[in-house]
N, CA, C, O and CB atoms as a CASP TS submission, in Angstrom:
PFRMAT TS
TARGET T0000
AUTHOR 0000-0000-0000
METHOD Language model
MODEL 1
PARENT N/A
ATOM      1  N   UNK     1     131.971  11.563  46.321  1.00  0.00           N
ATOM      2  CA  UNK     1     132.322  12.660  45.530  1.00  0.00           C
ATOM      3  C   UNK     1     132.306  12.133  44.079  1.00  0.00           C
ATOM      4  O   UNK     1     131.667  12.517  43.100  1.00  0.00           O
ATOM      5  CB  UNK     1     133.701  13.263  45.962  1.00  0.00           C
ATOM      6  N   UNK     2     133.401  10.915  44.272  1.00  0.00           N
ATOM      7  CA  UNK     2     133.579  10.191  43.169  1.00  0.00           C
ATOM      8  C   UNK     2     132.709   9.015  42.568  1.00  0.00           C
ATOM      9  O   UNK     2     132.983   8.411  41.532  1.00  0.00           O
ATOM     10  CB  UNK     2     134.653   9.793  43.355  1.00  0.00           C
ATOM     11  N   UNK     3     131.622   8.787  43.381  1.00  0.00           N
ATOM     12  CA  UNK     3     130.868   8.390  43.067  1.00  0.00           C
ATOM     13  C   UNK     3     129.770   9.733  42.252  1.00  0.00           C
ATOM     14  O   UNK     3     129.437   9.489  41.092  1.00  0.00           O
ATOM     15  CB  UNK     3     130.601   7.596  44.173  1.00  0.00           C
ATOM     16  N   UNK     4     129.401  10.706  42.710  1.00  0.00           N
ATOM     17  CA  UNK     4     128.779  11.069  41.526  1.00  0.00           C
ATOM     18  C   UNK     4     129.023  11.363  40.667  1.00  0.00           C
ATOM     19  O   UNK     4     128.167  11.594  39.814  1.00  0.00           O
ATOM     20  CB  UNK     4     128.273  11.598  41.476  1.00  0.00           C
ATOM     21  N   UNK     5     130.601  11.538  40.400  1.00  0.00           N
ATOM     22  CA  UNK     5     131.143  12.268  39.191  1.00  0.00           C
ATOM     23  C   UNK     5     131.274  11.164  38.494  1.00  0.00           C
ATOM     24  O   UNK     5     131.118  11.319  37.283  1.00  0.00           O
ATOM     25  CB  UNK     5     132.454  13.152  39.285  1.00  0.00           C
ATOM     26  N   UNK     6     131.554   9.903  38.924  1.00  0.00           N
ATOM     27  CA  UNK     6     130.941   8.249  37.844  1.00  0.00           C
ATOM     28  C   UNK     6     129.866   8.132  37.533  1.00  0.00           C
ATOM     29  O   UNK     6     129.763   7.222  36.711  1.00  0.00           O
ATOM     30  CB  UNK     6     130.948   6.808  38.392  1.00  0.00           C
ATOM     31  N   UNK     7     128.364   8.891  37.914  1.00  0.00           N
ATOM     32  CA  UNK     7     127.161   8.901  37.801  1.00  0.00           C
ATOM     33  C   UNK     7     127.004  10.093  36.754  1.00  0.00           C
ATOM     34  O   UNK     7     126.420   9.709  35.741  1.00  0.00           O
ATOM     35  CB  UNK     7     126.490   8.986  39.136  1.00  0.00           C
ATOM     36  N   UNK     8     127.281  11.115  36.735  1.00  0.00           N
ATOM     37  CA  UNK     8     127.600  11.926  35.829  1.00  0.00           C
ATOM     38  C   UNK     8     128.060  11.597  34.581  1.00  0.00           C
ATOM     39  O   UNK     8     127.503  11.899  33.525  1.00  0.00           O
ATOM     40  CB  UNK     8     128.295  12.576  36.267  1.00  0.00           C
ATOM     41  N   UNK     9     129.273  10.857  34.728  1.00  0.00           N
ATOM     42  CA  UNK     9     129.912  10.823  34.023  1.00  0.00           C
ATOM     43  C   UNK     9     129.275   9.794  32.543  1.00  0.00           C
ATOM     44  O   UNK     9     129.324   9.926  31.320  1.00  0.00           O
ATOM     45  CB  UNK     9     131.013  10.546  34.820  1.00  0.00           C
ATOM     46  N   UNK    10     128.667   8.715  33.557  1.00  0.00           N
ATOM     47  CA  UNK    10     127.963   7.594  33.335  1.00  0.00           C
ATOM     48  C   UNK    10     126.549   8.241  32.238  1.00  0.00           C
ATOM     49  O   UNK    10     126.284   7.820  31.112  1.00  0.00           O
ATOM     50  CB  UNK    10     127.528   6.873  34.990  1.00  0.00           C
ATOM     51  N   UNK    11     126.006   9.072  32.803  1.00  0.00           N
ATOM     52  CA  UNK    11     124.915   9.862  32.108  1.00  0.00           C
ATOM     53  C   UNK    11     124.941  10.231  30.602  1.00  0.00           C
ATOM     54  O   UNK    11     124.188  10.003  29.655  1.00  0.00           O
ATOM     55  CB  UNK    11     124.825  11.079  32.775  1.00  0.00           C
ATOM     56  N   UNK    12     126.505  11.115  30.819  1.00  0.00           N
ATOM     57  CA  UNK    12     126.617  11.771  29.737  1.00  0.00           C
ATOM     58  C   UNK    12     126.804  11.120  28.870  1.00  0.00           C
ATOM     59  O   UNK    12     126.334  11.437  27.777  1.00  0.00           O
ATOM     60  CB  UNK    12     127.320  12.557  29.706  1.00  0.00           C
ATOM     61  N   UNK    13     127.790   9.614  29.073  1.00  0.00           N
ATOM     62  CA  UNK    13     128.028   8.760  28.138  1.00  0.00           C
ATOM     63  C   UNK    13     127.075   8.436  28.044  1.00  0.00           C
ATOM     64  O   UNK    13     126.919   8.865  26.901  1.00  0.00           O
ATOM     65  CB  UNK    13     128.807   7.917  28.177  1.00  0.00           C
ATOM     66  N   UNK    14     125.540   7.688  28.425  1.00  0.00           N
ATOM     67  CA  UNK    14     124.531   6.902  27.857  1.00  0.00           C
ATOM     68  C   UNK    14     123.766   8.426  26.977  1.00  0.00           C
ATOM     69  O   UNK    14     123.020   8.265  26.012  1.00  0.00           O
ATOM     70  CB  UNK    14     123.463   5.896  29.255  1.00  0.00           C
ATOM     71  N   UNK    15     124.060   9.586  27.427  1.00  0.00           N
ATOM     72  CA  UNK    15     123.302  10.802  26.202  1.00  0.00           C
ATOM     73  C   UNK    15     123.392  10.200  25.209  1.00  0.00           C
ATOM     74  O   UNK    15     122.556   9.755  24.422  1.00  0.00           O
ATOM     75  CB  UNK    15     123.956  12.322  25.841  1.00  0.00           C
ATOM     76  N   UNK    16     125.102  10.177  25.272  1.00  0.00           N
ATOM     77  CA  UNK    16     125.765  10.608  23.881  1.00  0.00           C
ATOM     78  C   UNK    16     125.626   9.754  22.855  1.00  0.00           C
ATOM     79  O   UNK    16     125.669   9.878  21.631  1.00  0.00           O
ATOM     80  CB  UNK    16     127.166  10.807  23.941  1.00  0.00           C
ATOM     81  N   UNK    17     125.329   8.240  24.117  1.00  0.00           N
ATOM     82  CA  UNK    17     124.835   6.938  22.823  1.00  0.00           C
ATOM     83  C   UNK    17     123.577   7.232  22.392  1.00  0.00           C
ATOM     84  O   UNK    17     123.437   7.224  21.169  1.00  0.00           O
ATOM     85  CB  UNK    17     124.686   5.214  23.360  1.00  0.00           C
ATOM     86  N   UNK    18     122.705   7.466  22.998  1.00  0.00           N
ATOM     87  CA  UNK    18     121.625   7.863  22.835  1.00  0.00           C
ATOM     88  C   UNK    18     121.071   8.506  21.672  1.00  0.00           C
ATOM     89  O   UNK    18     119.970   8.292  21.167  1.00  0.00           O
ATOM     90  CB  UNK    18     121.520   8.418  23.647  1.00  0.00           C
ATOM     91  N   UNK    19     122.297   9.630  21.166  1.00  0.00           N
ATOM     92  CA  UNK    19     121.950  10.941  20.416  1.00  0.00           C
ATOM     93  C   UNK    19     122.678  10.071  19.224  1.00  0.00           C
ATOM     94  O   UNK    19     122.217  10.594  18.209  1.00  0.00           O
ATOM     95  CB  UNK    19     122.651  12.715  21.014  1.00  0.00           C
ATOM     96  N   UNK    20     123.506   9.096  18.834  1.00  0.00           N
ATOM     97  CA  UNK    20     124.185   8.459  17.848  1.00  0.00           C
ATOM     98  C   UNK    20     123.124   7.560  17.717  1.00  0.00           C
ATOM     99  O   UNK    20     123.005   7.213  16.542  1.00  0.00           O
ATOM    100  CB  UNK    20     125.612   7.922  18.109  1.00  0.00           C
ATOM    101  N   UNK    21     122.405   7.109  18.375  1.00  0.00           N
ATOM    102  CA  UNK    21     121.584   5.968  17.650  1.00  0.00           C
ATOM    103  C   UNK    21     120.277   6.437  16.947  1.00  0.00           C
ATOM    104  O   UNK    21     119.901   5.667  16.064  1.00  0.00           O
ATOM    105  CB  UNK    21     121.160   4.851  18.712  1.00  0.00           C
ATOM    106  N   UNK    22     119.348   7.763  17.195  1.00  0.00           N
ATOM    107  CA  UNK    22     118.581   8.765  17.106  1.00  0.00           C
ATOM    108  C   UNK    22     119.288   9.080  15.784  1.00  0.00           C
ATOM    109  O   UNK    22     118.666   8.773  14.767  1.00  0.00           O
ATOM    110  CB  UNK    22     118.520   9.792  18.324  1.00  0.00           C
ATOM    111  N   UNK    23     120.202   9.509  15.677  1.00  0.00           N
ATOM    112  CA  UNK    23     120.819  10.356  14.461  1.00  0.00           C
ATOM    113  C   UNK    23     120.718   9.064  13.420  1.00  0.00           C
ATOM    114  O   UNK    23     120.184   9.049  12.312  1.00  0.00           O
ATOM    115  CB  UNK    23     122.654  11.090  14.748  1.00  0.00           C
ATOM    116  N   UNK    24     121.453   7.892  14.175  1.00  0.00           N
ATOM    117  CA  UNK    24     121.373   6.956  12.684  1.00  0.00           C
ATOM    118  C   UNK    24     119.958   6.261  12.768  1.00  0.00           C
ATOM    119  O   UNK    24     120.216   5.150  12.305  1.00  0.00           O
ATOM    120  CB  UNK    24     122.741   5.566  12.532  1.00  0.00           C
ATOM    121  N   UNK    25     119.026   6.259  12.987  1.00  0.00           N
ATOM    122  CA  UNK    25     117.632   6.187  13.165  1.00  0.00           C
ATOM    123  C   UNK    25     117.309   6.948  12.171  1.00  0.00           C
ATOM    124  O   UNK    25     116.752   6.457  11.189  1.00  0.00           O
ATOM    125  CB  UNK    25     117.052   6.576  14.435  1.00  0.00           C
ATOM    126  N   UNK    26     117.615   8.353  12.249  1.00  0.00           N
ATOM    127  CA  UNK    26     116.859   9.352  11.119  1.00  0.00           C
ATOM    128  C   UNK    26     117.666   9.461   9.783  1.00  0.00           C
ATOM    129  O   UNK    26     117.417  10.065   8.740  1.00  0.00           O
ATOM    130  CB  UNK    26     116.698  10.980  11.717  1.00  0.00           C
ATOM    131  N   UNK    27     118.732   8.661  10.171  1.00  0.00           N
ATOM    132  CA  UNK    27     119.321   8.819   8.666  1.00  0.00           C
ATOM    133  C   UNK    27     118.760   7.328   7.938  1.00  0.00           C
ATOM    134  O   UNK    27     118.293   7.463   6.808  1.00  0.00           O
ATOM    135  CB  UNK    27     121.334   8.975   8.665  1.00  0.00           C
ATOM    136  N   UNK    28     118.773   6.431   8.308  1.00  0.00           N
ATOM    137  CA  UNK    28     117.979   5.263   8.126  1.00  0.00           C
ATOM    138  C   UNK    28     116.298   5.146   7.283  1.00  0.00           C
ATOM    139  O   UNK    28     115.753   4.530   6.367  1.00  0.00           O
ATOM    140  CB  UNK    28     117.875   4.874   9.568  1.00  0.00           C
ATOM    141  N   UNK    29     115.892   6.560   8.683  1.00  0.00           N
ATOM    142  CA  UNK    29     114.039   6.970   7.658  1.00  0.00           C
ATOM    143  C   UNK    29     114.693   7.558   6.332  1.00  0.00           C
ATOM    144  O   UNK    29     114.591   6.929   5.279  1.00  0.00           O
ATOM    145  CB  UNK    29     112.599   8.706   8.584  1.00  0.00           C
ATOM    146  N   UNK    30     115.236   8.540   6.385  1.00  0.00           N
ATOM    147  CA  UNK    30     115.557   9.011   5.594  1.00  0.00           C
ATOM    148  C   UNK    30     115.832   8.608   3.773  1.00  0.00           C
ATOM    149  O   UNK    30     115.326   8.929   2.698  1.00  0.00           O
ATOM    150  CB  UNK    30     116.276   9.281   6.279  1.00  0.00           C
ATOM    151  N   UNK    31     117.185   7.534   4.373  1.00  0.00           N
ATOM    152  CA  UNK    31     117.337   6.799   2.811  1.00  0.00           C
ATOM    153  C   UNK    31     116.114   5.756   2.823  1.00  0.00           C
ATOM    154  O   UNK    31     115.992   4.917   1.931  1.00  0.00           O
ATOM    155  CB  UNK    31     119.040   5.832   2.534  1.00  0.00           C
ATOM    156  N   UNK    32     115.288   5.859   3.814  1.00  0.00           N
ATOM    157  CA  UNK    32     113.711   5.009   3.280  1.00  0.00           C
ATOM    158  C   UNK    32     112.896   5.821   2.637  1.00  0.00           C
ATOM    159  O   UNK    32     112.098   5.356   1.823  1.00  0.00           O
ATOM    160  CB  UNK    32     112.685   4.424   4.474  1.00  0.00           C
ATOM    161  N   UNK    33     112.959   7.091   2.882  1.00  0.00           N
ATOM    162  CA  UNK    33     112.027   7.892   2.713  1.00  0.00           C
ATOM    163  C   UNK    33     112.298   8.274   0.820  1.00  0.00           C
ATOM    164  O   UNK    33     111.488   8.187  -0.102  1.00  0.00           O
ATOM    165  CB  UNK    33     112.197   9.195   3.976  1.00  0.00           C
ATOM    166  N   UNK    34     113.643   8.666   0.809  1.00  0.00           N
ATOM    167  CA  UNK    34     114.315   8.629  -0.717  1.00  0.00           C
ATOM    168  C   UNK    34     113.609   7.493  -1.457  1.00  0.00           C
ATOM    169  O   UNK    34     112.792   7.651  -2.365  1.00  0.00           O
ATOM    170  CB  UNK    34     116.073   8.304  -0.724  1.00  0.00           C
ATOM    171  N   UNK    35     114.046   6.273  -0.931  1.00  0.00           N
ATOM    172  CA  UNK    35     113.604   5.322  -1.803  1.00  0.00           C
ATOM    173  C   UNK    35     112.240   5.056  -2.433  1.00  0.00           C
ATOM    174  O   UNK    35     111.949   4.573  -3.527  1.00  0.00           O
ATOM    175  CB  UNK    35     113.877   4.395  -1.270  1.00  0.00           C
ATOM    176  N   UNK    36     111.378   5.575  -1.282  1.00  0.00           N
ATOM    177  CA  UNK    36     109.984   5.401  -1.409  1.00  0.00           C
ATOM    178  C   UNK    36     109.658   6.028  -2.264  1.00  0.00           C
ATOM    179  O   UNK    36     108.957   5.514  -3.136  1.00  0.00           O
ATOM    180  CB  UNK    36     109.236   5.633  -0.476  1.00  0.00           C
ATOM    181  N   UNK    37     110.176   7.857  -2.372  1.00  0.00           N
ATOM    182  CA  UNK    37     109.889   8.839  -3.653  1.00  0.00           C
ATOM    183  C   UNK    37     110.415   8.557  -4.754  1.00  0.00           C
ATOM    184  O   UNK    37     109.924   8.947  -5.813  1.00  0.00           O
ATOM    185  CB  UNK    37     110.281  10.127  -3.531  1.00  0.00           C
ATOM    186  N   UNK    38     111.836   7.611  -4.665  1.00  0.00           N
ATOM    187  CA  UNK    38     112.010   7.094  -6.336  1.00  0.00           C
ATOM    188  C   UNK    38     111.464   6.445  -6.661  1.00  0.00           C
ATOM    189  O   UNK    38     111.344   6.304  -7.878  1.00  0.00           O
ATOM    190  CB  UNK    38     112.940   6.587  -6.880  1.00  0.00           C
ATOM    191  N   UNK    39     110.661   5.489  -5.589  1.00  0.00           N
ATOM    192  CA  UNK    39     110.029   4.451  -6.773  1.00  0.00           C
ATOM    193  C   UNK    39     108.572   4.917  -7.116  1.00  0.00           C
ATOM    194  O   UNK    39     107.943   4.224  -7.916  1.00  0.00           O
ATOM    195  CB  UNK    39     109.929   2.730  -6.206  1.00  0.00           C
ATOM    196  N   UNK    40     108.049   5.904  -6.643  1.00  0.00           N
ATOM    197  CA  UNK    40     106.880   6.747  -6.741  1.00  0.00           C
ATOM    198  C   UNK    40     107.238   7.333  -7.846  1.00  0.00           C
ATOM    199  O   UNK    40     106.422   7.035  -8.718  1.00  0.00           O
ATOM    200  CB  UNK    40     106.531   7.683  -5.625  1.00  0.00           C
ATOM    201  N   UNK    41     108.083   8.042  -8.255  1.00  0.00           N
ATOM    202  CA  UNK    41     108.135   8.787  -9.336  1.00  0.00           C
ATOM    203  C   UNK    41     108.177   7.617 -10.499  1.00  0.00           C
ATOM    204  O   UNK    41     107.650   7.926 -11.568  1.00  0.00           O
ATOM    205  CB  UNK    41     109.384   9.835  -9.267  1.00  0.00           C
ATOM    206  N   UNK    42     108.747   6.322 -10.388  1.00  0.00           N
ATOM    207  CA  UNK    42     109.055   5.473 -11.376  1.00  0.00           C
ATOM    208  C   UNK    42     108.027   5.208 -11.495  1.00  0.00           C
ATOM    209  O   UNK    42     107.499   5.162 -12.606  1.00  0.00           O
ATOM    210  CB  UNK    42     109.879   4.521 -11.317  1.00  0.00           C
ATOM    211  N   UNK    43     107.299   4.902 -10.204  1.00  0.00           N
ATOM    212  CA  UNK    43     105.489   4.271 -11.095  1.00  0.00           C
ATOM    213  C   UNK    43     104.871   5.110 -11.439  1.00  0.00           C
ATOM    214  O   UNK    43     103.976   4.810 -12.230  1.00  0.00           O
ATOM    215  CB  UNK    43     104.233   3.501 -10.302  1.00  0.00           C
ATOM    216  N   UNK    44     104.999   6.426 -11.082  1.00  0.00           N
ATOM    217  CA  UNK    44     104.056   7.312 -12.009  1.00  0.00           C
ATOM    218  C   UNK    44     104.558   7.522 -13.325  1.00  0.00           C
ATOM    219  O   UNK    44     103.939   8.151 -14.183  1.00  0.00           O
ATOM    220  CB  UNK    44     103.815   8.697 -11.449  1.00  0.00           C
ATOM    221  N   UNK    45     105.473   7.095 -13.462  1.00  0.00           N
ATOM    222  CA  UNK    45     106.100   7.260 -14.933  1.00  0.00           C
ATOM    223  C   UNK    45     105.216   6.135 -15.806  1.00  0.00           C
ATOM    224  O   UNK    45     104.423   6.368 -16.719  1.00  0.00           O
ATOM    225  CB  UNK    45     107.983   6.886 -14.972  1.00  0.00           C
ATOM    226  N   UNK    46     105.568   4.955 -15.286  1.00  0.00           N
ATOM    227  CA  UNK    46     105.071   3.676 -15.842  1.00  0.00           C
ATOM    228  C   UNK    46     103.345   3.915 -15.814  1.00  0.00           C
ATOM    229  O   UNK    46     102.632   3.440 -16.698  1.00  0.00           O
ATOM    230  CB  UNK    46     105.665   2.253 -14.817  1.00  0.00           C
ATOM    231  N   UNK    47     102.946   4.502 -14.978  1.00  0.00           N
ATOM    232  CA  UNK    47     101.410   4.728 -15.194  1.00  0.00           C
ATOM    233  C   UNK    47     101.554   5.794 -16.167  1.00  0.00           C
ATOM    234  O   UNK    47     100.781   5.307 -16.992  1.00  0.00           O
ATOM    235  CB  UNK    47     100.452   5.169 -13.818  1.00  0.00           C
ATOM    236  N   UNK    48     101.873   6.674 -16.612  1.00  0.00           N
ATOM    237  CA  UNK    48     101.140   7.656 -17.653  1.00  0.00           C
ATOM    238  C   UNK    48     101.639   7.108 -19.347  1.00  0.00           C
ATOM    239  O   UNK    48     101.190   7.499 -20.425  1.00  0.00           O
ATOM    240  CB  UNK    48     101.756   9.536 -17.277  1.00  0.00           C
ATOM    241  N   UNK    49     103.025   5.786 -18.991  1.00  0.00           N
ATOM    242  CA  UNK    49     103.214   5.163 -20.435  1.00  0.00           C
ATOM    243  C   UNK    49     102.182   4.164 -20.285  1.00  0.00           C
ATOM    244  O   UNK    49     101.883   3.808 -21.425  1.00  0.00           O
ATOM    245  CB  UNK    49     104.774   4.498 -20.853  1.00  0.00           C
ATOM    246  N   UNK    50     101.567   3.604 -19.522  1.00  0.00           N
ATOM    247  CA  UNK    50     100.279   2.642 -19.586  1.00  0.00           C
ATOM    248  C   UNK    50      99.173   3.685 -19.994  1.00  0.00           C
ATOM    249  O   UNK    50      98.618   3.846 -21.081  1.00  0.00           O
ATOM    250  CB  UNK    50      99.877   1.797 -18.000  1.00  0.00           C
ATOM    251  N   UNK    51      99.096   4.016 -19.392  1.00  0.00           N
ATOM    252  CA  UNK    51      97.927   4.921 -19.650  1.00  0.00           C
ATOM    253  C   UNK    51      97.399   5.757 -21.262  1.00  0.00           C
ATOM    254  O   UNK    51      96.292   5.923 -21.773  1.00  0.00           O
ATOM    255  CB  UNK    51      98.272   6.003 -18.634  1.00  0.00           C
ATOM    256  N   UNK    52      98.769   6.127 -21.672  1.00  0.00           N
ATOM    257  CA  UNK    52      99.171   6.504 -23.202  1.00  0.00           C
ATOM    258  C   UNK    52      98.507   5.501 -24.067  1.00  0.00           C
ATOM    259  O   UNK    52      97.587   5.780 -24.836  1.00  0.00           O
ATOM    260  CB  UNK    52     100.843   6.466 -23.515  1.00  0.00           C
ATOM    261  N   UNK    53      99.294   3.669 -23.819  1.00  0.00           N
ATOM    262  CA  UNK    53      99.530   3.175 -24.519  1.00  0.00           C
ATOM    263  C   UNK    53      97.588   2.551 -24.757  1.00  0.00           C
ATOM    264  O   UNK    53      97.185   2.334 -25.899  1.00  0.00           O
ATOM    265  CB  UNK    53     100.901   2.407 -24.143  1.00  0.00           C
ATOM    266  N   UNK    54      96.709   2.369 -23.616  1.00  0.00           N
ATOM    267  CA  UNK    54      96.005   2.102 -23.607  1.00  0.00           C
ATOM    268  C   UNK    54      95.089   3.357 -24.216  1.00  0.00           C
ATOM    269  O   UNK    54      93.997   2.871 -24.511  1.00  0.00           O
ATOM    270  CB  UNK    54      96.012   1.526 -22.614  1.00  0.00           C
ATOM    271  N   UNK    55      95.109   4.617 -24.482  1.00  0.00           N
ATOM    272  CA  UNK    55      94.766   5.490 -24.977  1.00  0.00           C
ATOM    273  C   UNK    55      94.797   5.219 -26.255  1.00  0.00           C
ATOM    274  O   UNK    55      93.647   5.011 -26.642  1.00  0.00           O
ATOM    275  CB  UNK    55      95.283   6.396 -24.607  1.00  0.00           C
ATOM    276  N   UNK    56      95.833   5.088 -27.383  1.00  0.00           N
ATOM    277  CA  UNK    56      95.935   4.926 -28.289  1.00  0.00           C
ATOM    278  C   UNK    56      95.511   3.453 -28.722  1.00  0.00           C
ATOM    279  O   UNK    56      95.454   3.048 -29.883  1.00  0.00           O
ATOM    280  CB  UNK    56      96.958   5.380 -28.442  1.00  0.00           C
ATOM    281  N   UNK    57      95.177   2.607 -27.371  1.00  0.00           N
ATOM    282  CA  UNK    57      94.671   0.989 -28.246  1.00  0.00           C
ATOM    283  C   UNK    57      93.125   1.484 -28.549  1.00  0.00           C
ATOM    284  O   UNK    57      92.472   0.981 -29.464  1.00  0.00           O
ATOM    285  CB  UNK    57      94.681  -0.897 -26.974  1.00  0.00           C
ATOM    286  N   UNK    58      92.464   2.803 -27.454  1.00  0.00           N
ATOM    287  CA  UNK    58      91.406   2.871 -27.731  1.00  0.00           C
ATOM    288  C   UNK    58      90.441   3.395 -28.846  1.00  0.00           C
ATOM    289  O   UNK    58      89.346   3.054 -29.293  1.00  0.00           O
ATOM    290  CB  UNK    58      91.287   3.156 -27.000  1.00  0.00           C
ATOM    291  N   UNK    59      91.823   4.892 -29.210  1.00  0.00           N
ATOM    292  CA  UNK    59      91.359   5.274 -30.642  1.00  0.00           C
ATOM    293  C   UNK    59      91.002   4.129 -31.613  1.00  0.00           C
ATOM    294  O   UNK    59      89.925   3.880 -32.154  1.00  0.00           O
ATOM    295  CB  UNK    59      92.459   6.076 -31.320  1.00  0.00           C
ATOM    296  N   UNK    60      92.765   3.196 -31.727  1.00  0.00           N
ATOM    297  CA  UNK    60      92.299   2.269 -32.811  1.00  0.00           C
ATOM    298  C   UNK    60      90.890   1.793 -32.952  1.00  0.00           C
ATOM    299  O   UNK    60      90.233   1.720 -33.990  1.00  0.00           O
ATOM    300  CB  UNK    60      93.020   1.147 -32.717  1.00  0.00           C
ATOM    301  N   UNK    61      90.517   1.464 -31.666  1.00  0.00           N
ATOM    302  CA  UNK    61      89.317   0.410 -31.786  1.00  0.00           C
ATOM    303  C   UNK    61      88.479   1.204 -32.039  1.00  0.00           C
ATOM    304  O   UNK    61      87.492   0.773 -32.635  1.00  0.00           O
ATOM    305  CB  UNK    61      88.878  -0.500 -30.647  1.00  0.00           C
ATOM    306  N   UNK    62      88.521   2.354 -31.766  1.00  0.00           N
ATOM    307  CA  UNK    62      86.919   3.350 -32.205  1.00  0.00           C
ATOM    308  C   UNK    62      87.294   3.710 -34.035  1.00  0.00           C
ATOM    309  O   UNK    62      86.411   3.590 -34.884  1.00  0.00           O
ATOM    310  CB  UNK    62      86.775   5.526 -30.912  1.00  0.00           C
ATOM    311  N   UNK    63      88.589   4.106 -34.353  1.00  0.00           N
ATOM    312  CA  UNK    63      88.645   4.176 -35.559  1.00  0.00           C
ATOM    313  C   UNK    63      88.069   2.734 -36.356  1.00  0.00           C
ATOM    314  O   UNK    63      87.453   2.775 -37.422  1.00  0.00           O
ATOM    315  CB  UNK    63      90.034   4.565 -35.790  1.00  0.00           C
ATOM    316  N   UNK    64      88.426   1.366 -35.557  1.00  0.00           N
ATOM    317  CA  UNK    64      88.671  -0.011 -36.524  1.00  0.00           C
ATOM    318  C   UNK    64      87.072  -0.208 -36.572  1.00  0.00           C
ATOM    319  O   UNK    64      86.676  -0.983 -37.442  1.00  0.00           O
ATOM    320  CB  UNK    64      89.746  -1.595 -35.737  1.00  0.00           C
ATOM    321  N   UNK    65      86.106   0.397 -35.747  1.00  0.00           N
ATOM    322  CA  UNK    65      84.590   0.232 -35.275  1.00  0.00           C
ATOM    323  C   UNK    65      84.034   1.321 -36.699  1.00  0.00           C
ATOM    324  O   UNK    65      83.257   1.035 -37.610  1.00  0.00           O
ATOM    325  CB  UNK    65      84.192   0.961 -33.222  1.00  0.00           C
ATOM    326  N   UNK    66      84.824   2.690 -36.415  1.00  0.00           N
ATOM    327  CA  UNK    66      83.696   3.321 -37.493  1.00  0.00           C
ATOM    328  C   UNK    66      84.246   3.119 -38.916  1.00  0.00           C
ATOM    329  O   UNK    66      83.749   3.730 -39.862  1.00  0.00           O
ATOM    330  CB  UNK    66      83.408   5.070 -37.267  1.00  0.00           C
ATOM    331  N   UNK    67      85.174   2.344 -39.054  1.00  0.00           N
ATOM    332  CA  UNK    67      85.618   1.977 -40.989  1.00  0.00           C
ATOM    333  C   UNK    67      84.811   1.230 -41.117  1.00  0.00           C
ATOM    334  O   UNK    67      84.220   1.364 -42.189  1.00  0.00           O
ATOM    335  CB  UNK    67      87.123   1.230 -41.654  1.00  0.00           C
ATOM    336  N   UNK    68      84.303   0.078 -40.219  1.00  0.00           N
ATOM    337  CA  UNK    68      83.232  -0.980 -40.760  1.00  0.00           C
ATOM    338  C   UNK    68      81.827  -0.691 -41.055  1.00  0.00           C
ATOM    339  O   UNK    68      81.087  -1.583 -41.468  1.00  0.00           O
ATOM    340  CB  UNK    68      83.110  -1.995 -39.861  1.00  0.00           C
TER
END
């Protein structure tokens, strides 16, 4: 009987430890996802700025060619 109780407690303990590890892994993955989302937003903003600058340069070049 004691052996079964010991095995049962061991199984419950192991299960709780595995659940805690799973929760920690999920938290780490969520942090990674949030970090990647922030980086993507930053890259998107930088791309918009670069596109605006390139568009202005293109317009200036066209205007310079038109005045020549």
